N, C-alpha and C positions, 0 to 999 in steps of 0.2 A: 481650345489650344493648351490649357492644360492637360488635359489626356495626351496630346500628341506629344507633350512634352515629356509625361510619365514613362508611356510606349519608348521614346529615343531612349530614356535613362536607362531602363532595363533590357534594351535591347543591347546596347552599348557594356552594359556589365557583365553581361552572358557572353558576349564576344570577347570580353576580356578576360573571361573566366576559363579554369580549366578543363578539362575533360580529355577521355582517352577514346572515342570513340565517335564517328562519325552521325550525327543526328538525322532522323528521319523526319521530313514534313509531315505534320499531325501530330505525331506522339508526344505525349504529356511527359518532360524530365522536370527534376528539382534541384533547385539551386541552394546553394550552403554555403555556411561560411567557413573559410580553409583559415588556417594559419598564415598564409602569407597574401592567399588571395580567394574568391569564392570559385566553386567548382560547382559542375553541373552532374547530375547522377540519376540513373534509373530507380535507384532505391527511395522509396517511399518513407518519406519522413516518420510514421510510425515502426517502422523497422529497426529505428537506430536512434542514437543520443545526439544527433548534430544539430546545430543551430539552423532550423529550415527561414530559408530569406523570401521562398516562393515556387510556385509551380507555374510551368512554361510549358509553351504549344511552339513548335517551330511553321510559321506559314510557310507558302509557297512563295513570298516574295522576300524571303528571307528574315523578315520580321520575327521576333517574339512576343507571342502574345500572354499577359499572365494569366491565370484561371483560377 
């Protein structure tokens, strides 16, 4: 039950985040803390100095999986 709730919270946070691209199913994306809201990026956490919230993969069912 707790895993299901966590999955829902992460997916909701990502859908509310800002991003300027169309995510592709199965690809990895990185969620970072932004000034006003979180944002999703293709840039790896070791490539810049932003607060990394997690790395995620978009599943076929529209859910985001934390990896």
